[in-house]
N, C-alpha and C positions, 0 to 999 in steps of 0.2 A: 490574698498574697499567694504568689505562685510557689509551687513546690515541685521537687523532683523526687520520685520514689526509687530507692535502690533496694533490690531484693537479692538474696543469695539462696540458692536451692540445690541440694544434692538430689538429682533426679535419678534415683537408683538404676544403674545400668541402662541408661537411655540408649547407649550404643547398640544394645541387643534389639532395639525396636526399629533401627534405621540401618540401611534401607530394607525394603521388601518385608514388612511385618506380616505375620499371620493374622487371621481374623481376630483371635484373642488379643494379640499384641496391638492391633489397630484400636481395639476398644480401650486398652490402657493408654495408648497414645492420645486418643481423644480426651481421656480424663486429664492427662498432662496438659493438653491444650486448654481445656476448660479451666483448670486451676490457674494457669498463667494469665489467661484473659480476665478471670475474676479478680485476681490479685492486682492486675493492671500496673505492673512496674514500668517505670521509664527506662531503667537499666536493670537487667537481670544477669547475675553471675551464675552461669550454669556449671555445676560440678557433676562429674561422671557423665559428661557429654561425649558424643562420638568423636573420634579422630578424623572421621570422614566428613570433611567440611562441605563437600559437594552434596552429600545426603542431608546434612543438617540444613543447608541453605534451601534445598528443595522442600523440606518439611516446614521451615519457617515461612516460605512463600505460598505453600499449599492452602487453597481455600476450602479443601475438603476435610482433611484431618489435621491440618497444621494451623499456623498463626495468621494466615491470610495476608501476609506481606506487611503486617503492622510493625515488624521489627527488621533490623538489619544486623548481620553478624559483624562485629568489629574484628579487624584482622591486622596483622603485621605487614608493613610495607615489604613488597617482594613476594607476597603470597600468590598472586595471580601468575607470576612468572614461574614459580615453583610448581604450581598445579599444571600449567601448560607443558612443563617438561616431563611430567609423569601423570597424565590424565587418568590412567587406569587404576591408580592406587593413591588416592588423595591423602590417606594417613601417612604412607611412606614418603610422599612428596613433601610433606610439611614437618616431618619428624625432627629434622635437624634445626630448621628455622625456629621452631617453637620449643626446642630442647626437651621434647617428651621422649622418655625411654620406652623400651619394650617393643614387642611385636604386635601384630593385629589381635592376638589372643591375650597377651599379658600387658599391653600398653595402650588400652583403648578407653581410658578414663581421662578425658581432656577437660580443660577449663576454657569456656567460651563466654563472651559477653554479648548479649542481645541488647541493642539500643533502639528505642522507639524511633520509627521512621519520622523524619522531620527533625527531631533532636539529633539524630545521627549526623545529618548534614549541617545543622546549625552549630553543633558542638565540635565538628571536625573529628569525630570519634575514630580512634586508631589505637593499636596496641604497640607496646614497647618490645623491641627485640630482646630476648633473654641474654643475648651476647652483651648488651649494654648493662644489664643487671650484673652479670658475672664480672665484667670489667670494673664495675663500681665496687663490688664486694671483694674482688680479688681472690675469690675462692669458688671456681666452678665445681671443685671437689674439695673435701676437707677430711681431716682425721677425726676418728671417733675412738675414745677410750672408754671401755667398759669399767664398771666399778672395780677398783682394786687391781686393775691390770695395767701394766706398763706397755702392753702390746696394743697397737692401734690398728684399726681397719679404715679403709677409705669409703666415704659415703658421698652421695649427692642427691639432689631432688629427682625422684622417679617421675613425679608430675611437677614440672617446674612451675613456680608461680608465674602467672600471667598478669600484665599490668595494662589496664585501660587508661587512656589519656583522653580527657574531655576539656573543652574550652567553654566554661560556663560563667556568665556574668563578668566576662572580661578577664577571668583568671583560669589557671590550669588546675584541674582536679585529677588526682591519680587514684585509681581503684585497683588494689592488689588482690587478685583472686588466688586463693590457695586451696590445696587439697593435700594435707600433710599425711605422713606415713600412717598406715593402719596399725593398731595394737593387736591385730589378729594373732592368736597363739594356737599352734597346731598340737602342742603337747597336752597331755592329760593333766587336768588341774589337781585331781585328787586320786590317791591310790585306791581308795575304797569309797564308801558312802560319804558324800559331802557333809551330811548332817552329823556324822560321827568323827569327821576329820579334825585333827588338831593343828595341822600345818599343810601348806600347799606342797605339791610334788616339786622337788628341787629343779628338775628340768623345766617345769612350767615357769617357775620363778625366773630362772636364768633367761629363758626365751622372752618372757614378758619385760624384763629389765632391758634387754638388748633393743627391743622394739621401741620402748619409751625413751631410751637414751638417744637413739637415732632420730626419733620424733622431735625431741627437744633441740637437737642440733639443727634440724630444718627450721624450727621456729626461730632459733638464734640467727640463722642466715637471713630470714625475713627482717629481723630486728637490725641486723648489720646493714642491710640495704637502706632501711629508714634512717639510721644514723648517718650514713653517707649522704643521703639526700639533704639532711640538715647542714652538712658541710658545703653543699652547693647553694642552698637557699636558706634564708633566715626562718621562713615560716611556710614550708610546703604544705599543701592541702592534700592529705593522704587518707584514704580508707583502706582497711584490710578486711577482707570478707572471705567466707568459704567454710569448708569442712576441715576443722583442725584436729579431728579425731581424739580430742581430749578437751575437757572443759575446765572451768574455774572450780576451785575446791580441790581437796586432796582425798582421793580414793585410796584403797588399800596400798597399792604400790607406791603412791606418792607419800603416804603417811609413814610407811615402814622403811622405805629405801631412798626415796628421792628428796623428800622434805620441801618440795615446791610444786606448784601447779603450772601448767603450760601457759595459760593466758597471762598470768602475772609476769612470766619470763618474757613474753612477747610485748607486753605493754611498755616496758622500759623502766628507767630509773626515776623515781619521784623527785630526786634532787635536781634533775634536769626537766623541770615541770613542762616547759614548752614542747618537749619531745615525747611526753607521756601520752599514751593512747587511752582515750575514753571508750567505754563500751556502750553500744547503742541500747542495751537492755538494762543499763544501770538503774534506771528508775521505773522499770517495768514490773508488773505484779510478780512477786517472788514465786507463787505457786504455779504460774504459767510460764516460767522461765526455763523451758525445756524444748528440745527439737527432735529428740528420738525417744522411743519407748520400747525398751526390751529388758528382759530379766538379766541382771548382772549377778551371776551365781557367786562369783568370788566376793563381791562387795556384800552380798547377802550373808554369805558364810562369815565374813570378817566381822559383821555387825552383830552376830550371834555369840561371839566370843566374850568371855568375862570382861576383858579389858576394854570392850567397846562402850561400857558404861561411862567411861571418862570422855567420850567423844562429844563435841558440842552438837546442839540440835541442828538439823537440816531444814531448809524451807519446804522441801518436798521429799518424797521417797526416792532417794538416789539409787536404790537398788532396782528401780523400775524406770525412772525418767532421767535423761541426761541432756545436757546442753553442750553440744559439740560443734554447732554451726553458729558463727559469730560475725558481727560487724563492729569494727573498732575504727577510731578516727583521731586525727591529731587535734591539738588544742586550738590550732588556727581556725577550726570550724566551729568554735564555741564562743558564745558571748554576743551581746546585743550589737556590737560593732562589726562582727564577722560577716563577711559577704563572700559566698553564701554561708549558711550556718545550719547547725543541727540544734534545734530548740529542745526544751524539756519535753519528755514523754513522746519523743519522735520515733522511738523504736518499738517494734512489736514482733511477736511470733504469730504467724498466720494460721492459728488453730481453727478459727471459724470456717474459713474458706476450705482448708485442707479436709476438715471433717465432713463438710457438706458435699464436696466432690466425691469423697471416697465411701460415704455411707451407702450409696446405691450400687457400688461396684463389688463384684466378688473379690475375695482377698487376693487371688492371683493376679487381678487386674488393678490393684491399688497403685496409685500414681508413684508413690515412693515411701520408703521407710523413714524419711526425714521430712520435717515440717519446715516450710520456708520461713526465713527471717527477713524483716524489712526495716528500713529507716527512711524518714522523710527529710529532705534537705530543702530548707527555705531559701528562696532567692531574694 
């Protein structure tokens, strides 16, 4: 039975490798190439990809360090005309069309879809204009209220979600690629020794809450788009994938201040079951359900406090492993009668390939600090 493999991967600062990589960067680029070819996706959602579409296309087509023309980059109608109008600065030429904020320095983490050549033509692969998204949600920008404050600030997507449209098995599939706001905090977490600290620094908490509230509103905007799609069609076939910068479960900030986790807010209301999003890793082995590996000092501190004894057990060490890269999908893609469909145990984290590729590379040349996540779609 035929399947299509969808993979999402945050390829850490790929824009720094394209164009004109150094010899060390070329070695890392070859590792990225090898990992993609080994995973062998039919559709790859690339996060932290370059805004320079021209450079990305050249790498995808390159037989030396790139993907050898096995894939095509899906684009928004009007892309070629915009590039022709400003051929010397591809990122600036496409900035407004793709609704991506920032400069070449601050706004060079784009979302692109690579579609296997052949499927690209067969499925008539193209991307949706963000202007259509914003018209549907009716909020290109929105108000954000911080906890306990009647004063609002205006916020919008710095990296606007990008939507891939595919025609498969006679029906349209939408793949929403996202890279939500980072939780990065520049404030000092502890005034002194973390091991002796009883509370986090006030400025750190305030900065952390602001970032998470903005992050939650971006997720809500994605949910708002999905709800509007259900007002247009009874059963749209939608995937949501990418780096959401926050996982299922409640870490310190979610437990102490927000009382919800990001993924459940994105999944929808269970009372509207047809609109609820399934998670591709729902039936995947719990101890392997992670996509990043770093020491979370705040979570480690919080779990050493006396009150942590009341916390429920975790399937893995959440102070070291996090799941922030996700693939979710609508109920229309589930069940024996669904065409196409996601069957049981169709999702996985690409730990094996990621480790094999990176084991022989120096740490500075590792492909990414994220492990790719995949799901198989049965036709």
